[in-house]
N, C-alpha and C positions, 0 to 999 in steps of 0.2 A: 319170420319163420314161426310156424305154429308148434314146433316141437319143444318149446319152453325156454324162453328167457323170461323169467317171471314178470318182469316189467311190462313188456309188450304183450306177453301171453295174457296177462290179467286184463289189459285193455280190450282184448278180443273176447275174453270169457265173461266179462261183466254183463253185456246184454243177455247172454244165455242164462247167467245166474239169476238175473232179475226175472226172466221168463219162468224159471223153475219155481222160484218163490211165489210168483203170482199164480201159477197153476195150482199150487197147493191150497189156495184159498177160493178156488172157483167152485161153483155149484156143480153137482154131478151132471154128467151129460150122457148122451146115448152112445151107440157103437162108434160113430165117427169121432166123437170127443175122446172116448177112451183110447182109440187107436192113435189119435193125435198125441195125447199126453204120454202114452207109452213111448212113442217115437221121440218126443221131446226129452224125456228122461234118459233114453238110450243115447241120444246125441250128446247130452250133457256129460254123461259118464264117460263116453268116448273121448271128449275133449279133456276131461280131467286126467284120465289115464295117459293121454298123450303129453300132458303138461303137468308133471307131478309137483313142480315148484309152485305153480299157480294153484294147484289143488290145495296145497298146504295153506296158502293165503286165504282160501275160502273156508278153512276150518275142517276140510276133509283130510283125515289122517291116514287113509288107506295106503297112500303111496309115499309116506314120509321117509322111507329107507332107500329111495331111488331117485334118479334124475331123468329117466326116460332115454329112449334110443334116438340118436340124431344121425341121420344119413340121408343121402339122396333117395335110396330105395325106400326107406321108411316114409319119407315125405310123399313119395309117389303113392304108396299104399294108403296113406291117410287121405290124400286127395281123392283117390278112387272110392274110399269109404264114404266120403262126404257126397260124392256124386250119387252113390246108392241111397244115402239118406234123402237127398233132394228128390230122387226119383220116387221113393216111397212117399215122401211128403206130397208130391204131385198127384198121387193116386187117392188122396184124401179130399173129399168134397169140402172145400173151404166154406161154402155157403151153408153147409149143414151144421156148422159150429156156431156157438154163441158169439156175441160181439167181442168179448175179451179174448176168446180163443182165436178168433179171426185175426185180431191184432198180433197175437203171439205167433200165429202161423206166418204172417207177413214178415215179422222180424226174423224168425228162424230161417225162412226161405232166403231172405236177403243176406243173412250172415253166412249161410252155406255157399251161396253164389259168390260172395266176396272172397271167401277163403279159396274156393276152387279157382277163380279167375286170377287171384294173386299168385297162386302156384303156377298156373299155366303161363303167366306173363313174366315169370322170373323174379317176382318180388321176394320170394322166400330165400333167394340167393344173396340177399343184402341185409344180414342181421346186424351189421355195425351201423349204429346211428350216432350222430354227434354227441348226444347226451344220454345214450342208453346202449344196451348190448347184452348178450347172454352172460358174458363174464362180469358185467356190472350188476346184473340182476342176481347172479349167484352170490356175489359178495354181500348181498342183503340177507342171506340165509341166517346168519347169527342173530339177526333182529326179528326175522319173520317166523322161524321155526319154533315149535313149542319145546320147552325144557322143564317138564313137570316131574319126570321120573327117570329111572335107569333106561327104560326102553327108548324114551325120546332121545337120550344122549347116544345110545347105540345106533339109532336111526340116523342121527346127525353125522356120526363118525362114518357110517356106511356111505353116506352121500359124499363126504370128503374123499373117501377112498375111490368112489366112482368118478370123481372129477376128471382125471386124466383121460379116460376113455370118452367121456362126454366132450372134452375139448378136442380130441382127435376127430370125433364126428363133425363138430362144427368147422374144423379146419378143412375137412373134405368138402363141406358145403361152400365155404369161402373160396377154395381153389376152383371149384366149378364156376363160381361167379367171375373169378379172374379169367378163366379160360374163355368164357362166353361174353365177357365185357360187361356183365351185370354186377357192378361194384358201386360202393359209396364213392362220391367224388373225392379225389385226393385232397383237395384244398380244405375240406371240412374235417379231415382226419389229422391235421397238424396238431401235435401235442397229445394225440389220443393214446400214445404208448404209455403215458402216465397212468392210465386206468389199469394197466397190466403190471408195470414195474413196481407199483405201490405194494404189490403182494409178494414180491420176490425179496424175502427177508432172510437174514442169517439166523435170528433167534425166533423159534416158533411162538414164543410167548409174547412177541411184539406184533404178531400177526393179528389182523382183525378177526380171524376165525378162531382165535383163542378166547375171545370174550366170554362165551358161555361157560367156560371152565373156571373163570375167576371167582365167581360167587355162586356156587351150586346150591340148589334148594335143599332143605332138610329132608325132603321126601326121598332123596337119593341117599341110601345108606353110606356111611363113611368108608367102608371097604370098597364099595363100588366107585366112590368118588375118586379115590386114588388110582384105581384101575382105569377108569374112564379118562382121567387126565393123562395118564401115560399113553393110552391109545390115541387120544386127541393130538397130543404132542407129536407122536409118530406119524399120524395121518397128515398133519400139516407139513412136516419135514419131508416125508416120502412121496406125497401126492400133490398137495396144494401148491407148494413152492415150485417144484419141477414143472407142473402143468402150466402155471402162469408164465414161467420162464420160457417154456416151449412156445406158448402162444405169443409171447413178446417177440421171440426170435422170428417166428413165422410172419408176424405183422410187419416187422421192420425189414426183413429180407425178401419177403415174397409179396405180401398183400399190398403194402403201401407203394412199392415200386410198380406193381401191376395195376393199381387202381386207376380209373379213368381220369384224364385231365379235363374232361368236359364237366359241365355243371348241371345243365337242364336234364330233366327226365326224358325229354324227347330225343336225347342223344344215346339213350340206352338201346339195346337190341329190341325192336318192337316198341320203341319208346313212346310213339304217339298213342298206340293202343294202351300202353301201361299208364300214361298220363291221363287218358280219358277214363280209365278204370279208377284211378286215384281220385279224380274229380267226383265221379259218381259215388265212390265209397265214402268220401268225407263230407260231401254235401247232400247226398241222397237225391240229387237232381240230375236230370239228363241234359247237362250242359256241355258244350264243346269248349275246348281251350280258346278258340277264336272268339266265341261269344262272351266268355269271361273277360278276355282282354279288352273287347269292345266296351263292356260294362265299366272296366277300370278307366278307360279313356274318357268315357262320358262323365264319370264321377270327377276326374281331374278337371275336365272342362267346366263342370258345374261349380266345383269349389273355387276354381280360378275366377269364374264370373262373379261369385258372391264376394270374393275378396276385392275384386275390382270395383264392385258397387260400394264397398266400404271406403275404398280409396277415394272414389268420387264424392262420397257423402261427406267425408271429413275434410275434403279439399287439400289432400296431401300433394305437395309439390315434388314431383319426381316420378320416375318410371316404376314398374312393378318390382324390379330387382332392388331399387333403392328403398322401396317400402319394406321388403323382406329384411334388408340390413337394418332398417330403423326398428323393426320389431325385435330383432336379436340384440341390439346394442343400446336402445334408449333406456335411460336410468329408471324411468318409471316402470317399464316392463320388466327390468331386471329385478326390481323390488317384488313385482307380482310373481315372477318366476321363483324367487326365493321363498315366498310364502307357500306356493304350491309344492315346491320341492321339499320343504321341511315338513309340511303336512303329510305329504306322500310317505315320508320316512316313518311317520307315526303308524300309518297303515302297514307299511312294510315290516315294522317291528313285529306285528302280530304274525305275519307270514313267516318271518325268520324264526320266531320262537317256535312255531309249529314245525318248521322244517328241522330245527335243531332237535326237537323232541322225537321226530319221526324214527330215527335209527333205533331208539330204545323202545319203540312200540311193539308189543307182542300180541298178536291176535289169537284169540281162543274161541272155540265153539263148544257149547255144552247144551244138550237138549234143544238144539236148533237155535239157541240164542248166542249171538256173537258179542264178545266183550273185548275192549281194547284197554290195555294198561300201560302206564308209564311208571317204571320202577315200582310196580305193585299198586299204584294209585290209579283209579279209573280215569282215562283220558277225558271222558265227558265232563268230569269234575273240574279239570284244568282248562278245558277249551274256553269257557266264558272268561276265565282270568287272562288267557292269552289274547283274546279279542279285546278285552277291556284295556289291557296294557297298551295296545296299539291305538285305541281310540283316545285314551287319556293322554298319551304322548302327543298325538296330533292336536288335541285341544290345548294342551300345555304350550306347544310351540306356537299355536295361533294366538294364544293370550299374550305371549311374550313379544309379539310383533308390535312395534310402536303404532299407536293409533293413526299417526300422520301417514305412515306407510300404507295402512289399509285404506285410508281415505283417498290417497293418491291413486291407488290401484282401482278403487271403485269409480273414480271420476276421470280416469285417464281417457283421452279421446281415442 
């Protein structure tokens, strides 16, 4: 859904944001170039206004007091606006642009087509993803919104107050998905209610949304701090908790029972067309599902042949299934797996540390320069330390492996 669940909205906005930045550094062009860049800027502003949470993440503060409108009618309006942008783009002579603008033109054209087709094929009716969703993206607001002064806090509270209407809009979209059969598979939604129930709390000060009020900056006057805390506490109690409870009730009583029991995208209404669209959108290639399946079968056959060649080369006594059991159970390979597993944990440590820090990252934009901070300290200063921690841990674990084990791994047949 393009109407803003910041997580997946940002995934779609990122290509456009890169285009805007690139366009700012291009040499001046003639009339076609100016027309094109004006259209590019207009399309970018349109997407930001449609997705205020994502706009906040880019450092654009113009819409920090709102969540945007979510409804079937609004989504239809946005799809039509994108068709008009695409039609205007088609009137610009691509070959009259310089090389960089031609690349940008192609990316913008593709992005608009993808969004239009996703809407027409019902993809916007399925905003629940196994690891994401509009309500999950909203819960990142305390980490993603700026909290520099009184106005920032008032904007934040306004968004908390707008949450119930926003949820009502999303439920309307989800109900249409249930009605038409365009839903997330039921099997992948098992346990998903926890992403909603976690925010149904009795004490507002235990809510994740209370975090910005715990340690308010000195730039917010003391009298304002008390007033804002009272307003924040009331917004969580009166808006956030009831809205998450409403969404939870809807999910457990309507959406989950009505979700499809099939799994494949081909089982959706117009599923084969939707699947083909998804393939093209994610691979940028004009491939059919059958051709991809055939490629997979060829790869399985190739890998199986190479494995069989190894079996023949080492003179293994037994069939292919016995060889697989040997690989899984032989002590020498177990040692190898242990080394690889423990080294992988060293790398994973860096990833985990980054992920643990992510909720405390607050993005800022000033004079066009973006800064990321973790507890007031620039993240870029900590990033090398996080990477180094993983690398050192990996090397430490490697060094602790007995030399005999490493030798057996290296010379195992």
